[in-house]
N, C-alpha and C positions, 0 to 999 in steps of 0.2 A: 547578472541575475543571481549571483551567489548570495547577495544580501537580502533576498526575499525569503520570507517565512522561516525565520531563524528561531532557535530555542528561546522561549520567553515571549515571543510574539503571539498575538491572537491568530489562530489558524484561519486563513481565508475560507469563507464559506463557499460551497459549490453544490451543484446538483448534477448528477450524471446518471444516464441509464446503465443498469447493471443486469447481470444474469439472474439476480434475485429481485428485480424491479428497480425503480428509481431509488437513488441514494442521495440524501441531502445531509451534509455534515452537521448542520445546526440542529437537525432532528435527533441527534445522538448526544446532545448535552446531557450531562449526568452520567455518561459512560466514558470509559477510555476507548479511544479508537486508534487502531494501527493502520496506517496508510502505507501500502507496499507498492511503490512505483516501480515499473519494470519495462524494459525495452520492447519485448514482443512475444506474442503467443507462438508456441511451437518452435522456439529457438532453443539451442542446447542448454544454456545456463538457466534460462527462464523455466524450461521444462523441469530441469533438475531442482530448481528452487521450489516450485509449486508442488512437485511430487514429494519433496521432502516434507512440506507442510501437511500433505495428505497422509504420509506415512507417520508423521508425528501429530496426528489429529488430536490425540488426548492432551498433549502438551499445549497445542494451540487453544483447545477449549479451556484448559486450566489457566490461560492467560487472564481470563476475566475481562476481556476486551472484545470489541467489535473489530474484526479484521477484514480488510478488503484489498484487492489488487487493482491497480490503475495503470492502463497503458493506452496507446492511441489507436489500437485496433477497434473494429466495430463489434457490435454484439454477436453477430453471426460467427466471427472469428473466435470470440471468447467462448461462445457456447460449444463450438467444435473442440477448442482447446480443453475445456472442462470434460466434455464427453469422451474424447480420445484418451484422456489420462486419469479419469475418475477423480478429478480435483474436488476439493471440499471448501475452498475459499471463493466467495463471490468476486467476480471481476467487473470492473467499471470501464465503460468505453469513453475515453477522452479523445474522441476522433479529431477535434480541431486543436488539441493540445493546450487548451485554455487553462486547465487546472495545472498541468505540468508547468506552464509559464507562471501562473500565480505563485507556485511554490519554488520557482527558480530551478526547475528540473527538466526543462526542455533542452534538447541537444540537437544540433544540426543533422548529424548522420543517424544517430540512434532514434531520434524522435523523443524518447523519454529516458532519463537517466535512472539507473537502479538506485533506489533509496528506501529507507524505512523511517517513518516519522510516527511519533506517538503524540496524540492530542489528549489532554486530560479532560476531566469532567466539566471544566469551566470553558473549554474551547481554546486552551493555550497549548502551544507546541512545547513539549517537555523533553523530547528526544528527536534528534535528526542525525541520521547516518547516511551519507551519500558515498556510493562506491565509485572511486575514481575511474576505473576501467570497466566496471560492470561485469567482471568475470567471477565475482564472489557475491555472496548474499548473506543476510542475517538468518541464522538458524532459529528454530523455535526456541531453543535454549537461550540464545542470545537475546531474542525478543523478551523472553521471560525475565532475564536478568535486568534488562533495561526498564521493564515495567516495575520490577521489584525495587529498583533504585529510586523510583518516583516517591515524592512525599505521600504519606498515607492519605487515603480518601477522607 
């Protein structure tokens, strides 16, 4: 699955239910989109990751991109995760892991690998960082650096 959805490929389109309503990637053409795949709500590293984005919300807003989190938990789990941690990024429910599989990010034990992907205005993947063990994550600053390195709009 590692050969799926690589830098330079057209990002596979998908639609998932989310905490801010349904999200269809193709409806965001003309925008940069950051897809943050993560293993699970209310787990130590995922909580630290999304709380860091909450605490760096100004940096996240300054990215000039639509940012969403994606994991295999259902909407009720995502809503509880957001509520209990005052999170600021919408979360998408990939319950059957179809999107994780499309992007080569499905893992037998974890369910979903931790990864950050950036899709450009034309729907092309311009950045992909997959965390081997899932014990670290891309900070708001690192996401900003990756976006800044993209060709100008």
